[in-house]
Jmol script that loads the backbone (N, CA, C; Angstrom):
load data "model"
ATOM      1  N   UNK A   1       0.825  -1.187  -0.028  1.00  0.00           N
ATOM      2  CA  UNK A   1      -0.006   0.061   0.020  1.00  0.00           C
ATOM      3  C   UNK A   1       0.927   1.251  -0.006  1.00  0.00           C
ATOM      4  N   UNK A   2       0.262   2.338  -0.274  1.00  0.00           N
ATOM      5  CA  UNK A   2       1.041   3.599  -0.323  1.00  0.00           C
ATOM      6  C   UNK A   2       1.630   3.906   1.002  1.00  0.00           C
ATOM      7  N   UNK A   3       0.877   3.743   2.057  1.00  0.00           N
ATOM      8  CA  UNK A   3       1.302   3.985   3.499  1.00  0.00           C
ATOM      9  C   UNK A   3       2.560   3.109   3.855  1.00  0.00           C
ATOM     10  N   UNK A   4       2.484   1.931   3.491  1.00  0.00           N
ATOM     11  CA  UNK A   4       3.647   1.005   3.804  1.00  0.00           C
ATOM     12  C   UNK A   4       4.890   1.440   3.012  1.00  0.00           C
ATOM     13  N   UNK A   5       4.683   1.858   1.773  1.00  0.00           N
ATOM     14  CA  UNK A   5       5.790   2.381   0.973  1.00  0.00           C
ATOM     15  C   UNK A   5       6.339   3.673   1.519  1.00  0.00           C
ATOM     16  N   UNK A   6       5.498   4.503   2.071  1.00  0.00           N
ATOM     17  CA  UNK A   6       5.974   5.716   2.760  1.00  0.00           C
ATOM     18  C   UNK A   6       6.853   5.241   3.995  1.00  0.00           C
ATOM     19  N   UNK A   7       6.349   4.418   4.731  1.00  0.00           N
ATOM     20  CA  UNK A   7       7.048   3.885   5.982  1.00  0.00           C
ATOM     21  C   UNK A   7       8.349   3.292   5.609  1.00  0.00           C
ATOM     22  N   UNK A   8       8.472   2.640   4.466  1.00  0.00           N
ATOM     23  CA  UNK A   8       9.702   1.959   4.036  1.00  0.00           C
ATOM     24  C   UNK A   8      10.616   2.904   3.388  1.00  0.00           C
ATOM     25  N   UNK A   9      10.288   4.162   3.229  1.00  0.00           N
ATOM     26  CA  UNK A   9      11.137   5.234   2.609  1.00  0.00           C
ATOM     27  C   UNK A   9      11.254   5.048   1.062  1.00  0.00           C
ATOM     28  N   UNK A  10      10.266   4.519   0.396  1.00  0.00           N
ATOM     29  CA  UNK A  10      10.329   4.321  -1.045  1.00  0.00           C
ATOM     30  C   UNK A  10       9.838   5.547  -1.809  1.00  0.00           C
ATOM     31  N   UNK A  11       9.570   6.672  -1.116  1.00  0.00           N
ATOM     32  CA  UNK A  11       9.043   7.849  -1.834  1.00  0.00           C
ATOM     33  C   UNK A  11       9.878   9.112  -1.227  1.00  0.00           C
ATOM     34  N   UNK A  12      10.086  10.018  -2.120  1.00  0.00           N
ATOM     35  CA  UNK A  12      10.748  11.268  -1.672  1.00  0.00           C
ATOM     36  C   UNK A  12       9.666  12.271  -1.158  1.00  0.00           C
ATOM     37  N   UNK A  13       8.503  12.086  -1.514  1.00  0.00           N
ATOM     38  CA  UNK A  13       7.378  12.958  -1.148  1.00  0.00           C
ATOM     39  C   UNK A  13       6.101  12.240  -0.969  1.00  0.00           C
ATOM     40  N   UNK A  14       5.276  12.599   0.009  1.00  0.00           N
ATOM     41  CA  UNK A  14       4.044  11.959   0.252  1.00  0.00           C
ATOM     42  C   UNK A  14       3.031  13.052   0.593  1.00  0.00           C
ATOM     43  N   UNK A  15       1.702  12.745   0.291  1.00  0.00           N
ATOM     44  CA  UNK A  15       0.635  13.743   0.588  1.00  0.00           C
ATOM     45  C   UNK A  15      -0.308  12.913   1.502  1.00  0.00           C
ATOM     46  N   UNK A  16      -0.472  13.392   2.749  1.00  0.00           N
ATOM     47  CA  UNK A  16      -1.347  12.712   3.671  1.00  0.00           C
ATOM     48  C   UNK A  16      -2.369  13.698   4.186  1.00  0.00           C
ATOM     49  N   UNK A  17      -3.549  13.269   4.591  1.00  0.00           N
ATOM     50  CA  UNK A  17      -4.535  14.031   5.262  1.00  0.00           C
ATOM     51  C   UNK A  17      -4.631  13.691   6.713  1.00  0.00           C
ATOM     52  N   UNK A  18      -4.978  14.687   7.502  1.00  0.00           N
ATOM     53  CA  UNK A  18      -5.184  14.402   8.963  1.00  0.00           C
ATOM     54  C   UNK A  18      -5.646  15.691   9.620  1.00  0.00           C
ATOM     55  N   UNK A  19      -5.614  15.660  10.926  1.00  0.00           N
ATOM     56  CA  UNK A  19      -6.040  16.863  11.700  1.00  0.00           C
ATOM     57  C   UNK A  19      -5.818  16.674  13.140  1.00  0.00           C
ATOM     58  N   UNK A  20      -5.922  17.753  13.810  1.00  0.00           N
ATOM     59  CA  UNK A  20      -5.656  17.715  15.363  1.00  0.00           C
ATOM     60  C   UNK A  20      -6.549  18.819  15.907  1.00  0.00           C
ATOM     61  N   UNK A  21      -6.412  18.917  17.251  1.00  0.00           N
ATOM     62  CA  UNK A  21      -7.215  19.983  17.837  1.00  0.00           C
ATOM     63  C   UNK A  21      -6.437  21.230  17.931  1.00  0.00           C
ATOM     64  N   UNK A  22      -6.823  22.187  18.765  1.00  0.00           N
ATOM     65  CA  UNK A  22      -6.223  23.488  18.811  1.00  0.00           C
ATOM     66  C   UNK A  22      -4.919  23.525  19.626  1.00  0.00           C
ATOM     67  N   UNK A  23      -4.547  22.388  20.305  1.00  0.00           N
ATOM     68  CA  UNK A  23      -3.376  22.395  21.099  1.00  0.00           C
ATOM     69  C   UNK A  23      -2.149  22.100  20.223  1.00  0.00           C
ATOM     70  N   UNK A  24      -1.154  22.914  20.121  1.00  0.00           N
ATOM     71  CA  UNK A  24      -0.054  22.693  19.226  1.00  0.00           C
ATOM     72  C   UNK A  24       0.666  21.395  19.446  1.00  0.00           C
ATOM     73  N   UNK A  25       0.696  20.909  20.694  1.00  0.00           N
ATOM     74  CA  UNK A  25       1.408  19.647  21.001  1.00  0.00           C
ATOM     75  C   UNK A  25       0.753  18.458  20.322  1.00  0.00           C
ATOM     76  N   UNK A  26      -0.514  18.563  19.979  1.00  0.00           N
ATOM     77  CA  UNK A  26      -1.189  17.449  19.314  1.00  0.00           C
ATOM     78  C   UNK A  26      -0.495  16.988  18.018  1.00  0.00           C
ATOM     79  N   UNK A  27       0.188  17.912  17.320  1.00  0.00           N
ATOM     80  CA  UNK A  27       0.795  17.530  16.050  1.00  0.00           C
ATOM     81  C   UNK A  27       2.176  16.887  16.248  1.00  0.00           C
ATOM     82  N   UNK A  28       2.699  16.866  17.385  1.00  0.00           N
ATOM     83  CA  UNK A  28       4.081  16.399  17.683  1.00  0.00           C
ATOM     84  C   UNK A  28       4.290  14.929  17.395  1.00  0.00           C
ATOM     85  N   UNK A  29       3.272  14.109  17.463  1.00  0.00           N
ATOM     86  CA  UNK A  29       3.559  12.660  17.247  1.00  0.00           C
ATOM     87  C   UNK A  29       4.015  12.346  15.844  1.00  0.00           C
ATOM     88  N   UNK A  30       3.671  13.204  14.843  1.00  0.00           N
ATOM     89  CA  UNK A  30       4.136  12.906  13.494  1.00  0.00           C
ATOM     90  C   UNK A  30       5.614  13.276  13.303  1.00  0.00           C
ATOM     91  N   UNK A  31       6.201  13.916  14.289  1.00  0.00           N
ATOM     92  CA  UNK A  31       7.518  14.353  14.259  1.00  0.00           C
ATOM     93  C   UNK A  31       8.462  13.504  15.175  1.00  0.00           C
ATOM     94  N   UNK A  32       7.823  12.561  15.981  1.00  0.00           N
ATOM     95  CA  UNK A  32       8.584  11.745  16.931  1.00  0.00           C
ATOM     96  C   UNK A  32       9.325  10.629  16.266  1.00  0.00           C
ATOM     97  N   UNK A  33      10.695  10.631  16.438  1.00  0.00           N
ATOM     98  CA  UNK A  33      11.422   9.510  15.850  1.00  0.00           C
ATOM     99  C   UNK A  33      10.942   8.122  16.414  1.00  0.00           C
ATOM    100  N   UNK A  34      10.772   7.188  15.509  1.00  0.00           N
ATOM    101  CA  UNK A  34      10.284   5.848  15.899  1.00  0.00           C
ATOM    102  C   UNK A  34       8.815   5.693  15.940  1.00  0.00           C
ATOM    103  N   UNK A  35       8.040   6.771  15.941  1.00  0.00           N
ATOM    104  CA  UNK A  35       6.605   6.642  16.004  1.00  0.00           C
ATOM    105  C   UNK A  35       6.039   6.133  14.682  1.00  0.00           C
ATOM    106  N   UNK A  36       4.980   5.359  14.775  1.00  0.00           N
ATOM    107  CA  UNK A  36       4.411   4.769  13.534  1.00  0.00           C
ATOM    108  C   UNK A  36       3.832   5.822  12.651  1.00  0.00           C
ATOM    109  N   UNK A  37       3.473   6.977  13.210  1.00  0.00           N
ATOM    110  CA  UNK A  37       2.921   8.069  12.356  1.00  0.00           C
ATOM    111  C   UNK A  37       3.925   8.993  11.786  1.00  0.00           C
ATOM    112  N   UNK A  38       5.213   8.809  11.994  1.00  0.00           N
ATOM    113  CA  UNK A  38       6.326   9.635  11.516  1.00  0.00           C
ATOM    114  C   UNK A  38       6.634   9.166  10.061  1.00  0.00           C
ATOM    115  N   UNK A  39       5.763   9.530   9.160  1.00  0.00           N
ATOM    116  CA  UNK A  39       5.957   9.093   7.685  1.00  0.00           C
ATOM    117  C   UNK A  39       7.111   9.796   7.044  1.00  0.00           C
ATOM    118  N   UNK A  40       7.653  10.883   7.640  1.00  0.00           N
ATOM    119  CA  UNK A  40       8.792  11.566   7.027  1.00  0.00           C
ATOM    120  C   UNK A  40      10.084  10.873   7.495  1.00  0.00           C
ATOM    121  N   UNK A  41       9.934   9.869   8.343  1.00  0.00           N
ATOM    122  CA  UNK A  41      11.088   9.110   8.900  1.00  0.00           C
ATOM    123  C   UNK A  41      12.161  10.036   9.576  1.00  0.00           C
ATOM    124  N   UNK A  42      11.662  11.052  10.202  1.00  0.00           N
ATOM    125  CA  UNK A  42      12.585  11.935  10.872  1.00  0.00           C
ATOM    126  C   UNK A  42      13.302  11.159  11.968  1.00  0.00           C
ATOM    127  N   UNK A  43      14.651  11.452  12.056  1.00  0.00           N
ATOM    128  CA  UNK A  43      15.417  10.887  13.111  1.00  0.00           C
ATOM    129  C   UNK A  43      15.862  11.876  14.134  1.00  0.00           C
ATOM    130  N   UNK A  44      15.780  13.170  13.841  1.00  0.00           N
ATOM    131  CA  UNK A  44      16.177  14.204  14.815  1.00  0.00           C
ATOM    132  C   UNK A  44      14.924  14.480  15.660  1.00  0.00           C
ATOM    133  N   UNK A  45      15.119  14.393  16.956  1.00  0.00           N
ATOM    134  CA  UNK A  45      13.980  14.636  17.918  1.00  0.00           C
ATOM    135  C   UNK A  45      13.800  16.064  18.293  1.00  0.00           C
ATOM    136  N   UNK A  46      14.499  16.998  17.620  1.00  0.00           N
ATOM    137  CA  UNK A  46      14.439  18.396  17.879  1.00  0.00           C
ATOM    138  C   UNK A  46      12.989  18.962  17.995  1.00  0.00           C
ATOM    139  N   UNK A  47      12.187  18.701  17.016  1.00  0.00           N
ATOM    140  CA  UNK A  47      10.880  19.244  16.941  1.00  0.00           C
ATOM    141  C   UNK A  47       9.942  18.625  17.970  1.00  0.00           C
ATOM    142  N   UNK A  48      10.031  17.302  18.109  1.00  0.00           N
ATOM    143  CA  UNK A  48       9.199  16.604  19.106  1.00  0.00           C
ATOM    144  C   UNK A  48       9.589  17.121  20.460  1.00  0.00           C
ATOM    145  N   UNK A  49      10.858  17.283  20.728  1.00  0.00           N
ATOM    146  CA  UNK A  49      11.302  17.772  22.098  1.00  0.00           C
ATOM    147  C   UNK A  49      10.796  19.085  22.429  1.00  0.00           C
ATOM    148  N   UNK A  50      10.765  19.955  21.443  1.00  0.00           N
ATOM    149  CA  UNK A  50      10.180  21.315  21.647  1.00  0.00           C
ATOM    150  C   UNK A  50       8.700  21.211  21.937  1.00  0.00           C
ATOM    151  N   UNK A  51       7.979  20.421  21.314  1.00  0.00           N
ATOM    152  CA  UNK A  51       6.574  20.270  21.550  1.00  0.00           C
ATOM    153  C   UNK A  51       6.329  19.596  22.848  1.00  0.00           C
ATOM    154  N   UNK A  52       7.159  18.632  23.234  1.00  0.00           N
ATOM    155  CA  UNK A  52       6.978  17.983  24.496  1.00  0.00           C
ATOM    156  C   UNK A  52       7.197  18.864  25.650  1.00  0.00           C
ATOM    157  N   UNK A  53       8.174  19.808  25.408  1.00  0.00           N
ATOM    158  CA  UNK A  53       8.413  20.806  26.579  1.00  0.00           C
ATOM    159  C   UNK A  53       7.175  21.692  26.688  1.00  0.00           C
ATOM    160  N   UNK A  54       6.602  22.141  25.639  1.00  0.00           N
ATOM    161  CA  UNK A  54       5.261  22.917  25.745  1.00  0.00           C
ATOM    162  C   UNK A  54       4.190  22.094  26.449  1.00  0.00           C
ATOM    163  N   UNK A  55       4.044  20.842  26.107  1.00  0.00           N
ATOM    164  CA  UNK A  55       3.024  19.979  26.744  1.00  0.00           C
ATOM    165  C   UNK A  55       3.331  19.729  28.205  1.00  0.00           C
ATOM    166  N   UNK A  56       4.517  19.781  28.618  1.00  0.00           N
ATOM    167  CA  UNK A  56       4.853  19.584  30.018  1.00  0.00           C
ATOM    168  C   UNK A  56       4.546  20.680  30.987  1.00  0.00           C
ATOM    169  N   UNK A  57       4.298  21.841  30.414  1.00  0.00           N
ATOM    170  CA  UNK A  57       4.161  23.053  31.205  1.00  0.00           C
ATOM    171  C   UNK A  57       2.729  23.331  31.553  1.00  0.00           C
ATOM    172  N   UNK A  58       2.415  23.986  32.695  1.00  0.00           N
ATOM    173  CA  UNK A  58       1.089  24.304  33.046  1.00  0.00           C
ATOM    174  C   UNK A  58       0.730  25.799  33.069  1.00  0.00           C
ATOM    175  N   UNK A  59       1.670  26.587  33.169  1.00  0.00           N
ATOM    176  CA  UNK A  59       1.460  28.007  33.008  1.00  0.00           C
ATOM    177  C   UNK A  59       1.240  28.452  31.535  1.00  0.00           C
ATOM    178  N   UNK A  60       0.218  29.108  31.340  1.00  0.00           N
ATOM    179  CA  UNK A  60      -0.158  29.521  29.921  1.00  0.00           C
ATOM    180  C   UNK A  60       0.987  30.338  29.220  1.00  0.00           C
ATOM    181  N   UNK A  61       1.466  31.256  29.930  1.00  0.00           N
ATOM    182  CA  UNK A  61       2.531  32.051  29.294  1.00  0.00           C
ATOM    183  C   UNK A  61       3.732  31.332  28.967  1.00  0.00           C
ATOM    184  N   UNK A  62       4.177  30.343  29.859  1.00  0.00           N
ATOM    185  CA  UNK A  62       5.300  29.488  29.575  1.00  0.00           C
ATOM    186  C   UNK A  62       4.947  28.574  28.404  1.00  0.00           C
ATOM    187  N   UNK A  63       3.777  28.052  28.383  1.00  0.00           N
ATOM    188  CA  UNK A  63       3.425  27.150  27.247  1.00  0.00           C
ATOM    189  C   UNK A  63       3.494  27.878  25.941  1.00  0.00           C
ATOM    190  N   UNK A  64       2.989  29.143  25.922  1.00  0.00           N
ATOM    191  CA  UNK A  64       2.985  29.963  24.681  1.00  0.00           C
ATOM    192  C   UNK A  64       4.452  30.169  24.150  1.00  0.00           C
ATOM    193  N   UNK A  65       5.296  30.456  25.210  1.00  0.00           N
ATOM    194  CA  UNK A  65       6.690  30.702  24.800  1.00  0.00           C
ATOM    195  C   UNK A  65       7.307  29.451  24.162  1.00  0.00           C
ATOM    196  N   UNK A  66       7.036  28.318  24.855  1.00  0.00           N
ATOM    197  CA  UNK A  66       7.584  27.044  24.320  1.00  0.00           C
ATOM    198  C   UNK A  66       7.042  26.643  22.963  1.00  0.00           C
ATOM    199  N   UNK A  67       5.668  26.915  22.821  1.00  0.00           N
ATOM    200  CA  UNK A  67       5.057  26.517  21.531  1.00  0.00           C
ATOM    201  C   UNK A  67       5.456  27.582  20.397  1.00  0.00           C
ATOM    202  N   UNK A  68       5.738  28.780  20.772  1.00  0.00           N
ATOM    203  CA  UNK A  68       6.220  29.752  19.847  1.00  0.00           C
ATOM    204  C   UNK A  68       7.544  29.280  19.284  1.00  0.00           C
ATOM    205  N   UNK A  69       8.404  28.744  20.207  1.00  0.00           N
ATOM    206  CA  UNK A  69       9.711  28.181  19.807  1.00  0.00           C
ATOM    207  C   UNK A  69       9.547  27.050  18.847  1.00  0.00           C
ATOM    208  N   UNK A  70       8.622  26.206  19.198  1.00  0.00           N
ATOM    209  CA  UNK A  70       8.293  24.983  18.370  1.00  0.00           C
ATOM    210  C   UNK A  70       7.803  25.363  16.953  1.00  0.00           C
ATOM    211  N   UNK A  71       6.919  26.297  16.935  1.00  0.00           N
ATOM    212  CA  UNK A  71       6.351  26.752  15.633  1.00  0.00           C
ATOM    213  C   UNK A  71       7.460  27.436  14.833  1.00  0.00           C
ATOM    214  N   UNK A  72       8.319  28.218  15.446  1.00  0.00           N
ATOM    215  CA  UNK A  72       9.375  28.901  14.679  1.00  0.00           C
ATOM    216  C   UNK A  72      10.365  27.868  14.111  1.00  0.00           C
ATOM    217  N   UNK A  73      10.663  26.760  14.906  1.00  0.00           N
ATOM    218  CA  UNK A  73      11.568  25.692  14.359  1.00  0.00           C
ATOM    219  C   UNK A  73      10.924  25.030  13.168  1.00  0.00           C
ATOM    220  N   UNK A  74       9.567  24.866  13.170  1.00  0.00           N
ATOM    221  CA  UNK A  74       8.834  24.210  12.065  1.00  0.00           C
ATOM    222  C   UNK A  74       8.942  25.045  10.806  1.00  0.00           C
ATOM    223  N   UNK A  75       8.810  26.370  11.041  1.00  0.00           N
ATOM    224  CA  UNK A  75       8.887  27.339   9.924  1.00  0.00           C
ATOM    225  C   UNK A  75      10.256  27.309   9.298  1.00  0.00           C
ATOM    226  N   UNK A  76      11.258  27.358  10.146  1.00  0.00           N
ATOM    227  CA  UNK A  76      12.708  27.432   9.625  1.00  0.00           C
ATOM    228  C   UNK A  76      13.145  26.184   8.960  1.00  0.00           C
ATOM    229  N   UNK A  77      12.760  25.045   9.591  1.00  0.00           N
ATOM    230  CA  UNK A  77      13.336  23.706   9.157  1.00  0.00           C
ATOM    231  C   UNK A  77      12.401  23.000   8.118  1.00  0.00           C
ATOM    232  N   UNK A  78      11.164  23.247   8.248  1.00  0.00           N
ATOM    233  CA  UNK A  78      10.084  22.587   7.393  1.00  0.00           C
ATOM    234  C   UNK A  78      10.194  21.116   7.235  1.00  0.00           C
ATOM    235  N   UNK A  79      10.202  20.422   8.440  1.00  0.00           N
ATOM    236  CA  UNK A  79      10.240  18.997   8.292  1.00  0.00           C
ATOM    237  C   UNK A  79       8.854  18.365   7.716  1.00  0.00           C
ATOM    238  N   UNK A  80       7.881  19.191   7.835  1.00  0.00           N
ATOM    239  CA  UNK A  80       6.540  18.925   7.182  1.00  0.00           C
ATOM    240  C   UNK A  80       6.087  20.257   6.566  1.00  0.00           C
ATOM    241  N   UNK A  81       5.275  20.148   5.583  1.00  0.00           N
ATOM    242  CA  UNK A  81       4.623  21.285   4.998  1.00  0.00           C
ATOM    243  C   UNK A  81       3.110  21.107   5.151  1.00  0.00           C
ATOM    244  N   UNK A  82       2.479  21.847   6.016  1.00  0.00           N
ATOM    245  CA  UNK A  82       1.018  21.796   6.234  1.00  0.00           C
ATOM    246  C   UNK A  82       0.369  22.621   5.158  1.00  0.00           C
ATOM    247  N   UNK A  83      -0.489  22.001   4.427  1.00  0.00           N
ATOM    248  CA  UNK A  83      -1.198  22.782   3.360  1.00  0.00           C
ATOM    249  C   UNK A  83      -2.502  23.478   3.762  1.00  0.00           C
ATOM    250  N   UNK A  84      -3.206  22.851   4.663  1.00  0.00           N
ATOM    251  CA  UNK A  84      -4.525  23.353   5.037  1.00  0.00           C
ATOM    252  C   UNK A  84      -5.032  22.728   6.423  1.00  0.00           C
ATOM    253  N   UNK A  85      -5.654  23.502   7.131  1.00  0.00           N
ATOM    254  CA  UNK A  85      -6.350  23.006   8.371  1.00  0.00           C
ATOM    255  C   UNK A  85      -7.631  23.847   8.484  1.00  0.00           C
ATOM    256  N   UNK A  86      -8.776  23.164   8.621  1.00  0.00           N
ATOM    257  CA  UNK A  86      -9.964  23.859   8.790  1.00  0.00           C
ATOM    258  C   UNK A  86     -10.038  24.609  10.179  1.00  0.00           C
ATOM    259  N   UNK A  87     -10.434  25.853  10.058  1.00  0.00           N
ATOM    260  CA  UNK A  87     -10.597  26.542  11.346  1.00  0.00           C
ATOM    261  C   UNK A  87     -11.935  26.197  12.026  1.00  0.00           C
ATOM    262  N   UNK A  88     -11.825  25.940  13.319  1.00  0.00           N
ATOM    263  CA  UNK A  88     -12.989  25.539  14.070  1.00  0.00           C
ATOM    264  C   UNK A  88     -13.241  26.622  15.066  1.00  0.00           C
ATOM    265  N   UNK A  89     -14.532  26.825  15.290  1.00  0.00           N
ATOM    266  CA  UNK A  89     -14.901  27.855  16.283  1.00  0.00           C
ATOM    267  C   UNK A  89     -16.018  27.117  17.081  1.00  0.00           C
ATOM    268  N   UNK A  90     -15.668  27.053  18.401  1.00  0.00           N
ATOM    269  CA  UNK A  90     -16.694  26.380  19.266  1.00  0.00           C
ATOM    270  C   UNK A  90     -17.364  27.383  20.131  1.00  0.00           C
ATOM    271  N   UNK A  91     -18.732  27.276  20.186  1.00  0.00           N
ATOM    272  CA  UNK A  91     -19.419  28.188  21.137  1.00  0.00           C
ATOM    273  C   UNK A  91     -20.323  27.308  21.967  1.00  0.00           C
ATOM    274  N   UNK A  92     -20.814  27.891  23.056  1.00  0.00           N
ATOM    275  CA  UNK A  92     -21.631  27.115  23.965  1.00  0.00           C
ATOM    276  C   UNK A  92     -22.701  28.028  24.580  1.00  0.00           C
ATOM    277  N   UNK A  93     -23.882  27.598  24.532  1.00  0.00           N
ATOM    278  CA  UNK A  93     -25.048  28.398  25.056  1.00  0.00           C
ATOM    279  C   UNK A  93     -25.337  27.850  26.501  1.00  0.00           C
ATOM    280  N   UNK A  94     -25.694  28.795  27.428  1.00  0.00           N
ATOM    281  CA  UNK A  94     -26.155  28.336  28.684  1.00  0.00           C
ATOM    282  C   UNK A  94     -27.451  27.499  28.668  1.00  0.00           C
ATOM    283  N   UNK A  95     -28.127  27.636  27.594  1.00  0.00           N
ATOM    284  CA  UNK A  95     -29.440  26.846  27.336  1.00  0.00           C
ATOM    285  C   UNK A  95     -29.043  25.341  27.028  1.00  0.00           C
ATOM    286  N   UNK A  96     -27.885  25.118  26.601  1.00  0.00           N
ATOM    287  CA  UNK A  96     -27.571  23.753  26.252  1.00  0.00           C
ATOM    288  C   UNK A  96     -26.875  22.958  27.402  1.00  0.00           C
ATOM    289  N   UNK A  97     -27.254  21.803  27.627  1.00  0.00           N
ATOM    290  CA  UNK A  97     -26.635  20.966  28.672  1.00  0.00           C
ATOM    291  C   UNK A  97     -26.274  19.582  28.095  1.00  0.00           C
ATOM    292  N   UNK A  98     -25.520  18.811  28.808  1.00  0.00           N
ATOM    293  CA  UNK A  98     -25.204  17.441  28.328  1.00  0.00           C
ATOM    294  C   UNK A  98     -24.380  17.444  26.970  1.00  0.00           C
ATOM    295  N   UNK A  99     -23.569  18.523  26.819  1.00  0.00           N
ATOM    296  CA  UNK A  99     -22.691  18.526  25.644  1.00  0.00           C
ATOM    297  C   UNK A  99     -21.355  18.118  25.977  1.00  0.00           C
ATOM    298  N   UNK A 100     -20.853  16.898  25.619  1.00  0.00           N
ATOM    299  CA  UNK A 100     -19.530  16.450  25.860  1.00  0.00           C
ATOM    300  C   UNK A 100     -18.462  17.178  25.054  1.00  0.00           C
ATOM    301  N   UNK A 101     -17.489  17.746  25.720  1.00  0.00           N
ATOM    302  CA  UNK A 101     -16.456  18.534  25.062  1.00  0.00           C
ATOM    303  C   UNK A 101     -15.253  17.655  24.959  1.00  0.00           C
ATOM    304  N   UNK A 102     -15.070  17.065  23.861  1.00  0.00           N
ATOM    305  CA  UNK A 102     -13.911  16.180  23.622  1.00  0.00           C
ATOM    306  C   UNK A 102     -12.701  17.015  23.013  1.00  0.00           C
ATOM    307  N   UNK A 103     -11.620  16.349  23.062  1.00  0.00           N
ATOM    308  CA  UNK A 103     -10.361  17.151  22.644  1.00  0.00           C
ATOM    309  C   UNK A 103      -9.911  16.733  21.208  1.00  0.00           C
ATOM    310  N   UNK A 104     -10.767  16.318  20.311  1.00  0.00           N
ATOM    311  CA  UNK A 104     -10.436  16.092  18.918  1.00  0.00           C
ATOM    312  C   UNK A 104     -11.421  16.576  17.996  1.00  0.00           C
ATOM    313  N   UNK A 105     -11.021  17.226  16.879  1.00  0.00           N
ATOM    314  CA  UNK A 105     -11.935  17.977  16.061  1.00  0.00           C
ATOM    315  C   UNK A 105     -13.024  17.126  15.273  1.00  0.00           C
ATOM    316  N   UNK A 106     -12.745  15.832  15.129  1.00  0.00           N
ATOM    317  CA  UNK A 106     -13.601  15.055  14.369  1.00  0.00           C
ATOM    318  C   UNK A 106     -14.738  14.477  15.087  1.00  0.00           C
ATOM    319  N   UNK A 107     -14.813  14.580  16.397  1.00  0.00           N
ATOM    320  CA  UNK A 107     -15.957  14.098  17.190  1.00  0.00           C
ATOM    321  C   UNK A 107     -17.186  14.898  16.813  1.00  0.00           C
ATOM    322  N   UNK A 108     -18.345  14.331  17.034  1.00  0.00           N
ATOM    323  CA  UNK A 108     -19.597  15.081  16.748  1.00  0.00           C
ATOM    324  C   UNK A 108     -20.272  15.562  17.956  1.00  0.00           C
ATOM    325  N   UNK A 109     -19.696  15.498  19.039  1.00  0.00           N
ATOM    326  CA  UNK A 109     -20.188  15.952  20.303  1.00  0.00           C
ATOM    327  C   UNK A 109     -21.483  15.358  20.702  1.00  0.00           C
ATOM    328  N   UNK A 110     -21.839  14.159  20.329  1.00  0.00           N
ATOM    329  CA  UNK A 110     -23.078  13.403  20.626  1.00  0.00           C
ATOM    330  C   UNK A 110     -24.322  14.295  20.618  1.00  0.00           C
ATOM    331  N   UNK A 111     -24.562  15.009  19.589  1.00  0.00           N
ATOM    332  CA  UNK A 111     -25.694  15.946  19.515  1.00  0.00           C
ATOM    333  C   UNK A 111     -27.039  15.380  19.813  1.00  0.00           C
ATOM    334  N   UNK A 112     -27.137  14.036  19.749  1.00  0.00           N
ATOM    335  CA  UNK A 112     -28.490  13.434  19.978  1.00  0.00           C
ATOM    336  C   UNK A 112     -28.679  13.376  21.518  1.00  0.00           C
ATOM    337  N   UNK A 113     -27.667  13.701  22.361  1.00  0.00           N
ATOM    338  CA  UNK A 113     -27.826  13.653  23.754  1.00  0.00           C
ATOM    339  C   UNK A 113     -28.067  15.081  24.351  1.00  0.00           C
ATOM    340  N   UNK A 114     -27.923  16.155  23.581  1.00  0.00           N
ATOM    341  CA  UNK A 114     -28.032  17.422  24.080  1.00  0.00           C
ATOM    342  C   UNK A 114     -29.421  17.702  24.706  1.00  0.00           C
ATOM    343  N   UNK A 115     -29.506  18.564  25.653  1.00  0.00           N
ATOM    344  CA  UNK A 115     -30.741  19.028  26.229  1.00  0.00           C
ATOM    345  C   UNK A 115     -30.771  20.619  25.989  1.00  0.00           C
ATOM    346  N   UNK A 116     -31.900  21.063  25.586  1.00  0.00           N
ATOM    347  CA  UNK A 116     -32.056  22.523  25.354  1.00  0.00           C
ATOM    348  C   UNK A 116     -33.150  23.020  26.357  1.00  0.00           C
ATOM    349  N   UNK A 117     -32.795  24.005  27.233  1.00  0.00           N
ATOM    350  CA  UNK A 117     -33.782  24.533  28.106  1.00  0.00           C
ATOM    351  C   UNK A 117     -34.280  25.874  27.549  1.00  0.00           C
ATOM    352  N   UNK A 118     -35.524  26.308  28.028  1.00  0.00           N
ATOM    353  CA  UNK A 118     -36.082  27.503  27.549  1.00  0.00           C
ATOM    354  C   UNK A 118     -35.622  28.739  28.234  1.00  0.00           C
TER     355      UNK A 118
END
end "model"
wireframe off; spacefill off
backbone 0.3
color backbone group
């Protein structure tokens, strides 16, 4: 299959689709050496280490600084070229209840379970 050929390094370029949530650390698995989702076969852990640093922090200002460094390294080195990511805007009304907020963009939030008050 095409994916197995990518994993075996039989292509110079591949085009894949995917997505993640709004947390920058979510994209780091595709940059982690040895991870099955690392289709670029990257062996330098530089980018993954930068993202892991951001994920390990709890202070928002510290996280922003770490993720800014991660994003700058991605721009400078371009181990991947992201072509497109759909912008998502989430809103919540006090009239709605029983809305599960999951951390991945492809979930449908179980809309059949929602309750709407008047």
